[in-house]
N, C-alpha and C positions, 0 to 999 in steps of 0.2 A: 132337521130343517132342510128344506130343499132350496136350491139357488136357481133362480131363473133370470135371464137377461130379457128385458122388455124392449120392444122396438123403439120406444120413445126415450128410454133411459139407458145410457151406455154402461151404467154401473150395475153390477149384479144385485138383484133384489131377493131377499130371503123371505120365505113365507112360512107360516106355522100350520101344521096339520094337527088340529085338535083331536081327530079321530084316532090317532096313534099315541096320544098322551103327551103331546108337546104343548106347553103352556107358557105364557109370558106375563102372568098376573102380577108378579113383583114389579116389573118395570111399568106395566100399565097403571098400577096403583100409585107409583111414584109420580108419573106424569100427571095423573089426575090431581094429586096433592099439590104439585107445582102449579098446575093451571088454576086450581081454586085459590091459591095464594095470590097469583097474579091478578085474576079477575076480581076476587072478593076482598082481598086485604090491601094490596099495594097499588093496584090500578095502573102503575107504570114503573118500569125498572130502567135505571140508567145502565147503558152498556158498560160504563166504567165500573159499576158495582155489581153487575149481574152475577159474577161468580160467587159473591157473598150471599146473595139471595138463594142461589142453588145450594150452596154449602149449608145454609140454615135448614132448608127443607130436606136435604140429604140426612142431616142429623135427626130431624124429626121423624123421618121415615125409618131410619135405622133404630131408633129408640122407642118406636111404637110398641105399646104393650107393657113397657116397663113402668113400674110405679114411679112416682115422683122422686122417691128416695133412691131407687135404682138408677134412674136417669142422671140424677145429680152425682151419685157415686161414680158412674161411668165417666161423666164429664171431668170430675176431679182426678180420676186415674189418668186420663189422657193429658191433663194439664201438668202433671208432675214433671219438674225439670225444665219447664218452658217459661219464658218471660216475654211479655208483650209490652213494648214501650211505644210511646206516641210516635217517636221517630220511625221505628220499624213499621208501624201501622201506615204512616204517610208514604213510606217507600213503596208499598204495595200498589198504590194508586197511580 
């Protein structure tokens, strides 16, 4: 990736050169999934809970292609030894 500073933006801006094999399809598909969720499913997100929406769609993106059984198995493996109480859930907000 090359870094270029533009005249209007004081922060370096990175560009992708597809002709030399640089691709960002993974992040592009994640943003597309997130945008479809916002526009098509939820229509509005609270700033207070935005991280929860992003976490949900991060999980969906990372488990794409797994069977239902595989996705549930992965979820259960990640839940081992963890406990979610109502009080701890309310502390996050």
